[in-house]
N, C-alpha and C positions, 0 to 999 in steps of 0.2 A: 427268789426276794420277795415279801409278801406287802400288800396296795396297801401304803399306809393313807393317801391323800387323791382324792377324784374329785375334781373339776368340772360342772357341765352348767355352760352358757351361763357365765359369772358375769354381772355387770352390778356399777356400783355409778348412782347419779348424785349429785351433790348438789343443793337447792333445788330451787321448783321456777318453774315456767319461763318467762327469758333467760334466767339468773343461771338454770340449769347446764351442768357440768355432767359431761359422762367421763370418769375416769377411768372407766373399764368399760370395754364396748363387745363382752360374751367368750368368756375365756376359758378353755378347754385344755386341763391338764392333769394328768397322773402322774405320781410320786411314790416312791416304791418305800419302805423302808430300809434304812441305813445307806440312803443317796447321801450325795453331798453335792449341794445343788445350789449354784450361783446366778440369781438375778440383777440383769444389767438391763441400762435404758437413760436415755436424757433426762433433764430434769424435765418433771409435766407428762413424763409417759405413761404412770400408770404403776410404777415398779415397788413403790411405797405402801400404795393403797391396795396390790394384791399382798403383799405382807403381812400386812394388816389385816387383813381379811383371814388369810392362811394363818395367822398367827391369833384369830378370836378378840382380836381388838376393835374390832370394829365389824357391823355385819352388810352383806350382801343387799341391792336394792330386789336383785332376779338371781337366776340359778340357784343351782345346788354344789354344797360344799358336803363331802362326807368324810372325815376324819376318823380313821381306822373303823369303818363301818357307822360311825354317828353322824346324824343327819344333821349337821351345825345349825341349818338356817331355823330347825327345829327349835331350839334350844332358847331358854330365856336368856339374861341378863346373868343371873348367879348361878347356872349352869353352866353358862360357857365358862365365867371365873373360876368355876370348879376343876373345868378342862385345861383351862392355862396354867391352874396350883398344881393338879396332879400328873400332867402331861408335857407340860412344856416346859422350856427356860430361856429367858433373853439377855440379847448383849446388844450394850450400847455404845456406840461412839465418845461417848462422854463418860463411861464407865457409871456414872449415876451412883458413886459412894456417899456411904455418910461421910462428910468431913472429920467429925471429932470423935468415931468410933474406928476401935481397932480393926487389921485385916480381919482376924476370927469371929470378930461381932458383925461386922459386914458380910461376913458367910455366913453366919448362923440364922440371920435375917429369916430368908423363908421358912424356915423349920419353928419359929415361933406360932405359925399357924397352923401348924400339925399335930401341936402337944406332945410334942417329944418334952422330957424332962431337959436339964442344964445340961445333966453331964450326956446325954445322948444328942445335945446340939454341938459341946464343944469336942466328940469323938468326928463327927459325922462333917462336921468344918474343918478339923482340922487335918482328915484324910481328904478332902475338897484340895484344901491348901497345897497338900502333899505331892498330888495330884496334876500339878497344875507348874511343881516347881518350887514352892515357896513355903517350905515346911520352917523355915527359919525366920517367916517375918509377919508371924500371928500376932504381936504386939504393936505393929508399929499403925500409925495412921496413914491415910494417905498422902498426906503432904512428905512423911518420911520416903514415900516410892516411887521409883520412875513411872513414866507414863506406860511402857509396859507392864512394868508390876503390877500398876493400879488396873490395868486390862486383865491380867492373870487374874488375881482378887475377883473381878469382875466375875472372869470366866468357873472361877470356884462357886461363886454364890448362882449362880447359874445351872450348874452340875450338881450343886448337893443335896438335891430332892430327887437325885436319878432319875432325870426326865428324861423318855424317849427321843423327840425332837428339840434341835436348841434354834432359835431366830436370830442372825446375828446382823444388826444394821448397823453399816459402813464399821466393821471393829476394829479398821485400821486405820481411821479415818485419821487419827490424832496421833499416830504413831510415825516413828523416822523408820528406814529400810528396813534398817536391820532387824530394830525391833517388829517391825510387821511380818518380817519372815519368821520370824520365831514364834509370834501367837500364831499365823497359819501354820507351822507345821504344830504346835498343839492341836489346833482345830484336827486336823489332819488326823493322829496321833485319837484325838477323842473318836474322832468318825471311823477311826479303822480297827481300833484297839477293842473298842467297846459299843460298838455297833450305833451311835446315836447317829441319828437322821438330822444333817444340818441344810438350813434354809436360810443364806445369806445374801442381802443384798449391796452392792459395792459397785463402785463406777471406775473401778481400777483394774485395768487389763491384768497386770501382775497378780494382784489378789484373786481374782477370777480363775487362773488359770492354775490355781491349787483345788477346784471343784473339779467333780468327776463330770460335772453336766453344767452345762451355760444357757439360761432361757432370756432373751433380749428381749424387751417388751417395749413397744412405740406403742403409740397413740390407743392406749387404750386395750393393744391386742399384743398378742405374742408372736413378735416375727421371725424367730427363727428358735429351734431347741436343739441342742445339738452335745455332744457326749464331747467331753473335754480329754484330747489323745496328747496333749502335750502339758501335762501336769510335771512338776519338780519333783526331783529324788533326793 
């Protein structure tokens, strides 16, 4: 596998002077294309800050971040936005679906910014919904879907632009045990069958077990970084 992400001495400080808080204290990490990585850590450990930096939603205070050979710290706001739009997909705990909009229209949203025709958007969104097992829910609004189905729609929306990398922030936080397993099996399939790199934040050991690699963050530093040999089959 080829290298996707390289972090060297990454720090993030919020505030100034006496009110300054260092959320990350010098992180070194490499991630290859095609990995499925879970980031864990207690509240305030820095894991969410780390993922925000990786997802180009925030910028580091010091250190270097290379994404697929691009020095992210040299990009301006618009360039980071373009990187997110063309290379990254995001899945959130709260689904973030538009309430009065059909599943198909929710999935089409990222395509509106890319200049596709209405016909092209429909075809791509239908394909994405089918890939997550919801070919018959195109016209349903979120209120007509279960929590697991809503998260599947959110995953379809994240992959409709064919990103190489998915960021999942507590993707099963609002789901029951059975639905959690179904969603995690779907993410594993996207990783294994389509080669999508998945970077996931979770506080649940059972969810982290699906990842191929588990990184534990504590006090702004990586405390451990181990391959996972106990993945469910």
